C-alpha positions as CSV (number, residue, x, y, z in Angstrom):
1,M,0.0,-0.1,-0.1
2,P,1.2,3.7,-0.7
3,E,2.7,5.7,2.2
4,P,0.2,8.2,3.7
5,P,0.9,11.7,2.3
6,S,2.3,14.4,4.5
7,Q,-0.2,17.0,5.9
8,K,2.0,19.6,4.0
9,L,1.3,17.8,0.7
10,V,-2.4,17.4,1.5
11,D,-2.7,21.1,2.3
12,A,-0.7,22.2,-0.8
13,Y,-2.9,20.2,-3.1
14,G,-6.0,21.6,-1.6
15,D,-4.7,25.1,-2.2
16,E,-3.8,24.4,-5.8
17,L,-7.1,22.6,-6.4
18,L,-9.1,25.8,-5.3
19,S,-6.8,28.0,-7.6
20,L,-7.4,25.6,-10.6
21,L,-11.2,25.7,-10.2
22,Q,-11.2,29.5,-9.9
23,K,-9.1,29.8,-13.1
24,H,-11.4,27.2,-14.7
25,W,-14.5,29.2,-14.2
26,D,-12.7,32.5,-14.3
27,N,-14.1,33.6,-10.9
28,E,-12.0,34.5,-7.9
29,H,-15.1,34.5,-5.7
30,I,-15.7,30.7,-5.9
31,D,-14.7,29.0,-2.7
32,F,-15.2,26.1,-0.5
33,V,-18.2,26.3,1.8
34,A,-16.2,24.5,4.5
35,P,-12.5,23.7,4.7
36,L,-11.5,21.1,2.2
37,K,-12.0,17.6,3.6
38,F,-9.3,15.1,3.0
39,L,-11.0,11.7,2.8
40,G,-7.9,9.7,2.7
41,A,-5.3,7.9,0.6
42,G,-6.6,4.9,-1.3
43,E,-4.6,2.4,-3.3
44,E,-4.4,4.7,-6.3
45,N,-5.4,8.3,-5.3
46,L,-5.7,10.9,-2.7
47,V,-9.3,11.8,-2.4
48,Y,-10.9,15.2,-1.2
49,E,-14.5,16.1,-0.6
50,F,-15.9,19.7,-0.7
51,V,-18.9,21.8,-1.3
52,L,-18.6,24.8,-3.8
53,D,-19.6,28.2,-2.5
54,D,-20.8,29.9,-5.6
55,P,-23.0,32.8,-4.8
56,D,-23.2,33.9,-8.5
57,N,-24.1,30.4,-9.7
58,V,-21.3,30.7,-12.2
59,T,-20.5,26.9,-12.1
60,G,-24.0,25.6,-11.8
61,W,-22.6,23.3,-9.0
62,G,-23.1,25.7,-6.0
63,G,-23.9,23.7,-2.9
64,T,-23.1,20.4,-4.5
65,A,-21.0,17.8,-2.8
66,I,-18.0,17.2,-5.0
67,I,-15.1,14.7,-5.0
68,A,-11.5,15.4,-6.3
69,R,-9.1,12.6,-7.0
70,I,-5.3,13.0,-7.3
71,P,-3.2,10.0,-8.3
72,H,-0.3,8.8,-6.0
73,A,3.2,9.5,-7.4
74,G,4.4,6.4,-9.3
75,R,0.9,4.7,-9.3
76,G,0.0,5.7,-12.9
77,D,-2.5,8.3,-13.9
78,N,-6.0,7.1,-15.0
79,N,-7.8,10.4,-14.5
80,H,-8.0,11.6,-18.1
81,H,-9.4,8.2,-19.1
82,L,-11.9,8.2,-16.3
83,A,-12.9,11.8,-17.2
84,R,-13.5,10.8,-20.9
85,V,-15.5,7.6,-19.8
86,Q,-17.7,9.8,-17.5
87,Y,-18.2,12.4,-20.2
88,A,-19.5,9.6,-22.6
89,L,-21.7,8.2,-19.8
90,N,-23.1,11.6,-19.0
91,E,-24.0,12.2,-22.6
92,M,-25.9,8.8,-22.6
93,D,-27.7,9.5,-19.2
94,A,-26.1,6.3,-17.7
95,P,-26.2,5.8,-13.9
96,A,-22.8,7.3,-13.2
97,P,-21.2,10.3,-11.5
98,R,-21.0,13.5,-13.6
99,A,-17.6,14.7,-14.5
100,I,-17.0,18.4,-13.7
101,Y,-13.4,19.2,-14.4
102,V,-10.1,17.5,-15.3
103,G,-6.8,19.3,-15.3
104,S,-3.2,19.3,-14.0
105,F,-1.2,21.0,-11.3
106,D,2.1,22.9,-11.8
107,D,4.0,19.6,-11.1
108,G,2.1,17.8,-13.9
109,T,0.0,15.8,-11.5
110,S,-3.6,15.4,-12.8
111,V,-6.8,16.0,-10.9
112,I,-10.4,15.0,-11.7
113,V,-13.3,16.7,-10.0
114,M,-16.7,14.9,-10.2
115,E,-20.0,14.9,-8.5
116,K,-20.2,12.9,-5.3
117,M,-23.0,10.3,-5.5
118,R,-25.4,10.2,-2.6
119,G,-26.6,7.0,-1.0
120,L,-25.5,4.0,0.8
121,H,-23.3,1.1,-0.6
122,L,-25.5,-1.8,-1.6
123,P,-24.2,-4.2,1.0
124,T,-24.7,-1.5,3.7
125,M,-28.3,-1.1,2.6
126,G,-28.9,-4.8,2.5
127,C,-27.4,-5.3,6.0
128,L,-29.5,-2.6,7.7
129,T,-32.6,-4.1,6.1
130,V,-31.6,-7.6,7.4
131,I,-31.0,-6.2,10.9
132,M,-34.4,-4.7,10.9
133,L,-36.1,-7.8,9.6
134,T,-34.2,-9.9,12.2
135,F,-35.4,-7.6,15.0
136,L,-39.0,-8.2,13.7
137,L,-38.3,-11.8,13.7
138,M,-37.2,-11.7,17.3
139,V,-40.3,-9.7,18.3
140,F,-42.6,-12.4,16.6
141,W,-40.6,-15.1,18.3
142,W,-41.0,-13.5,21.7
143,F,-44.8,-13.5,21.3
144,D,-44.7,-17.2,20.3
145,T,-45.6,-16.7,16.7
146,S,-43.9,-18.4,13.7
147,P,-43.1,-15.8,11.1
148,L,-41.9,-18.0,8.3
149,W,-42.4,-15.2,5.9
150,L,-39.8,-13.2,7.7
151,V,-37.2,-15.9,7.4
152,F,-37.9,-16.0,3.7
153,A,-37.7,-12.4,3.3
154,I,-34.3,-12.2,5.0
155,W,-32.9,-15.0,2.8
156,V,-34.4,-13.3,-0.4
157,L,-32.9,-10.0,0.7
158,V,-29.5,-11.5,1.2
159,I,-29.6,-13.3,-2.2
160,G,-31.0,-10.2,-3.8
161,T,-28.4,-7.9,-2.5
162,L,-25.6,-10.2,-3.9
163,S,-27.5,-10.7,-7.2
164,Y,-28.3,-7.1,-7.8
165,P,-25.0,-6.3,-9.7
166,G,-26.2,-8.7,-12.4
167,I,-29.2,-6.4,-12.7
168,M,-27.0,-3.3,-12.9
169,M,-24.8,-5.0,-15.6
170,R,-27.8,-5.7,-17.8
171,R,-28.7,-2.0,-17.5
172,I,-25.1,-0.9,-18.5
173,H,-24.9,-3.5,-21.3
174,R,-27.9,-2.0,-23.0
175,L,-25.9,1.2,-23.8
176,D,-24.9,1.5,-27.4
177,P,-21.2,0.8,-27.5
178,A,-20.7,2.8,-30.8
179,E,-22.2,5.8,-29.3
180,F,-20.2,5.4,-26.2
181,R,-17.0,5.0,-28.2
182,Q,-17.8,8.1,-30.2
183,H,-18.5,10.3,-27.1
184,Y,-15.1,9.0,-25.7
185,V,-13.3,10.0,-28.8
186,D,-15.0,13.4,-28.9
187,A,-13.6,13.9,-25.4
188,G,-10.2,13.4,-26.7
189,G,-9.6,9.6,-26.0
190,A,-8.1,7.0,-28.3
191,P,-10.6,4.3,-29.2
192,E,-8.0,1.5,-28.7
193,R,-7.8,2.5,-25.0
194,L,-11.2,0.8,-24.6
195,S,-10.2,-2.5,-26.2
196,V,-9.4,-5.8,-24.3
197,G,-6.2,-6.1,-26.4
198,T,-5.0,-2.8,-24.8
199,Y,-5.9,-4.3,-21.3
200,I,-4.0,-7.5,-22.0
201,D,-0.9,-5.3,-23.0
202,G,-1.2,-3.5,-19.7
203,L,-1.3,-6.8,-17.9
204,R,1.9,-7.8,-19.5
205,S,3.8,-4.7,-18.5
206,W,2.1,-4.7,-15.0
207,S,3.2,-8.3,-14.4
208,L,6.9,-7.4,-15.3
209,E,6.8,-4.3,-13.1
210,N,5.5,-6.3,-10.2
211,G,8.3,-8.9,-10.5
212,L,5.9,-11.6,-11.8
213,P,7.6,-13.1,-14.9
214,E,5.8,-16.4,-14.2
215,L,2.5,-14.7,-15.5
216,I,3.8,-13.9,-18.9
217,P,3.0,-17.4,-20.3
218,G,-0.6,-16.8,-19.1
219,V,-0.6,-13.4,-20.8
220,D,0.6,-15.0,-24.1
221,W,-2.2,-17.6,-23.9
222,L,-4.8,-14.7,-23.4
223,E,-3.4,-13.0,-26.5
224,Q,-3.5,-16.0,-28.6
225,H,-7.0,-16.9,-27.6
226,C,-8.7,-13.5,-27.3
227,P,-12.3,-14.0,-28.6
228,Q,-12.8,-12.1,-31.9
229,I,-16.6,-11.4,-32.0
230,D,-18.7,-8.5,-33.1
231,E,-21.1,-8.6,-30.3
232,K,-19.7,-6.2,-27.7
233,V,-21.2,-4.0,-24.9
234,V,-20.1,-1.2,-22.7
235,C,-18.4,-3.0,-19.6
236,H,-17.9,-1.4,-16.3
237,G,-15.0,-3.6,-15.5
238,D,-15.3,-3.5,-11.7
239,C,-19.0,-4.1,-11.0
240,H,-19.6,-5.4,-7.5
241,P,-21.9,-4.6,-4.6
242,F,-19.6,-2.0,-3.1
243,N,-19.5,0.0,-6.3
244,I,-23.3,0.4,-6.3
245,L,-24.9,3.1,-4.3
246,M,-28.7,3.2,-3.5
247,S,-30.2,6.6,-2.9
248,K,-33.2,7.3,-0.5
249,T,-35.5,7.1,-3.5
250,G,-34.2,3.6,-4.4
251,A,-32.3,4.8,-7.5
252,A,-29.1,2.9,-8.1
253,S,-25.8,4.4,-9.4
254,L,-22.5,2.7,-10.3
255,V,-19.2,4.4,-9.3
256,D,-15.5,3.7,-10.0
257,W,-15.4,3.5,-13.8
258,D,-11.6,3.5,-14.2
259,S,-11.7,0.0,-15.8
260,A,-14.4,0.6,-18.3
261,V,-13.9,-1.2,-21.7
262,I,-15.9,-2.2,-24.7
263,A,-15.9,-6.0,-24.6
264,P,-18.2,-9.1,-24.6
265,R,-20.7,-9.1,-21.8
266,E,-18.9,-12.1,-20.2
267,Y,-16.0,-9.7,-19.3
268,D,-18.1,-8.1,-16.5
269,I,-19.7,-11.3,-15.4
270,A,-16.5,-13.1,-15.0
271,W,-15.0,-10.3,-12.9
272,L,-17.9,-10.4,-10.5
273,Q,-17.8,-14.2,-10.2
274,Q,-14.1,-14.1,-9.5
275,I,-14.6,-11.6,-6.6
276,Y,-17.3,-13.9,-5.1
277,R,-15.2,-17.0,-5.7
278,F,-12.0,-15.9,-4.0
279,F,-12.9,-13.2,-1.5
280,P,-13.4,-12.4,1.4
281,H,-10.6,-14.5,2.8
282,A,-10.0,-14.8,6.5
283,E,-6.9,-13.0,7.7
284,P,-4.8,-14.6,10.5
285,E,-5.1,-11.4,12.7
286,M,-8.8,-11.5,12.7
287,S,-10.8,-12.5,15.7
288,P,-12.4,-16.0,15.7
289,L,-15.8,-14.4,15.2
290,A,-14.6,-12.3,12.2
291,R,-12.9,-15.5,10.7
292,L,-16.2,-17.4,11.1
293,A,-18.1,-14.5,9.3
294,C,-15.7,-14.6,6.4
295,I,-16.2,-18.4,6.1
296,V,-19.9,-18.1,6.2
297,G,-19.8,-15.1,3.9
298,R,-17.8,-17.0,1.2
299,G,-20.2,-19.8,1.6
300,L,-23.1,-17.5,0.8
301,L,-21.3,-15.9,-2.1
302,L,-20.6,-19.3,-3.7
303,L,-24.3,-20.3,-3.3
304,V,-25.3,-17.0,-5.0
305,L,-22.9,-17.4,-8.0
306,R,-25.6,-19.4,-10.0
307,P,-28.4,-17.0,-9.1
308,I,-26.3,-14.0,-10.4
309,T,-25.8,-15.8,-13.7
310,M,-29.6,-16.7,-13.8
311,T,-30.5,-13.1,-13.0
312,Y,-28.4,-11.9,-15.8
313,N,-29.3,-14.6,-18.1
314,I,-33.0,-13.7,-18.4
315,G,-33.5,-13.3,-22.2
316,I,-29.8,-13.1,-22.8
317,R,-27.4,-15.8,-23.8
318,V,-24.1,-16.0,-22.0
319,D,-21.3,-17.9,-23.7
320,R,-19.6,-20.4,-21.3
321,K,-16.4,-20.6,-23.2
322,R,-16.0,-16.8,-23.3
323,L,-16.8,-16.6,-19.7
324,R,-14.0,-19.1,-18.8
325,Y,-11.7,-17.1,-20.9
326,F,-12.4,-13.8,-19.1
327,E,-12.2,-15.6,-15.8
328,A,-8.6,-16.6,-16.7
329,L,-7.9,-13.0,-17.8
330,H,-9.1,-11.5,-14.5
331,M,-7.1,-14.1,-12.5
332,I,-3.9,-12.4,-13.9
333,C,-5.2,-9.1,-12.8
334,W,-5.9,-10.4,-9.3
335,L,-2.5,-12.1,-9.0
336,N,-0.9,-8.7,-9.8
337,L,-3.2,-6.9,-7.2
338,L,-2.3,-9.6,-4.5
339,K,1.4,-9.1,-5.2
340,R,1.1,-5.2,-5.1
341,N,-0.9,-5.2,-1.9
342,T,1.4,-7.7,-0.2
343,T,3.8,-6.2,2.3
344,K,7.4,-6.1,0.7
345,E,10.0,-8.3,2.2
346,E,12.2,-5.5,3.4
347,N,9.2,-3.9,5.4
348,L,8.4,-7.0,7.3
349,E,10.6,-6.2,10.3
350,A,8.3,-3.6,11.8
351,N,5.4,-6.0,12.3
352,A,7.0,-9.4,11.5
353,S,4.4,-11.9,12.7
354,A,1.3,-10.2,11.2
355,S,3.0,-9.3,7.9
356,V,4.4,-12.7,7.4
357,D,1.1,-14.3,8.1
358,S,-0.6,-11.9,5.7
359,D,1.9,-12.7,3.0
360,D,1.2,-16.5,3.5
361,W,-2.5,-15.9,3.1
362,A,-1.9,-13.9,0.0
363,R,0.3,-16.7,-1.4
364,Y,-2.4,-19.3,-0.5
365,T,-5.1,-17.3,-2.4
366,A,-2.6,-16.8,-5.3
367,S,-1.9,-20.6,-5.5
368,Q,-5.7,-21.3,-5.7
369,M,-6.0,-18.7,-8.6
370,K,-3.0,-20.4,-10.4
371,Q,-4.6,-23.8,-10.1
372,S,-7.9,-22.4,-11.4
373,F,-6.0,-20.7,-14.2
374,F,-4.5,-24.0,-15.2
375,E,-7.9,-25.7,-15.1
376,R,-9.2,-23.1,-17.6
377,T,-6.3,-22.7,-19.9
378,G,-3.9,-25.6,-19.5
379,V,-1.1,-23.1,-18.8
380,T,1.0,-23.6,-15.6
381,L,2.1,-20.3,-13.9
382,V,5.3,-21.5,-12.4
383,T,6.6,-19.4,-9.4
384,N,9.8,-19.5,-7.4
385,E,8.1,-18.2,-4.3
386,P,8.2,-20.5,-1.2
387,E,5.1,-22.4,-0.5
388,P,2.8,-20.9,2.3
389,K,3.2,-22.4,5.8
390,S,0.9,-25.2,6.8
391,S,-1.6,-24.2,9.4
């Protein structure tokens, strides 16, 4: 994970951000209603939240909650791609945040400013509803009644929460990919940036940068067997429950469009299924109750894999061969993510026991993925890393 930024850097970027927006709208009276709020440093970006004070309504965004995103040094810059994707989505009235501004600071670091979507993450909304239904269930039980309908409602709600991304994917996949590509190009983007081939090229360079040359045979196989079909759709690329926000009115929106591509619909379905198949995994430092919750959670996720496909499949044919191909493709991505997020060996001394255990769990999950990759492709991803410790 990246090092937390210094307060000096956070404040400096905040001052530059205000100056950029004042220049963009050519109005020095634009300000922040409250002090700029630094939300934190994620894996890829520094994230700020603010509300514009725009008394003359020059921007049309006065009083609106807004998010600003600045990439970490050395983590790559995806902000211009995201801005073009959001511009295309906004032109097509898709359920996505509206892009407001994209620019660069004096040091060349990019910044994207976008609307903050209001609402609760889908799992949070589902959990709150389950808690309320469980409370009602206990009340009924206290009065010696048997509310089987409540038990059924809780189960349907859990399955529905986990299956809802399939419904959102259907909605996104109905967008016209040709129109989306044209809007993306109109915003200054290169159309090949939206292709699966470009994504695979990125996986090759990323694997080498992460010190994972054993993944290159897998990338070679992906290039040689990439499905050549005309039927493609707009894919979100990272559609899962925590990227879906539910508003008070019940309207749903998708956030985090960094990975958007134009690809076969199986691209999105395979990504979601891989998340449900391999995560969450129990970390060694977790309490026994938390570890049990992860085990139960994974069991529920595995049970819901088929309902997801069934939910999506209504009236739509999903090609199983292509699905397995994209599952293999996403495994290469996940193996890189596991490597990147694992504590480096030279940093283990500070917290030796927890870090080593976490590394072992990452290696265990990686070994599962490599086995699954072999089952789908026949390609062995040989590694020189030591085997995880037996528990």
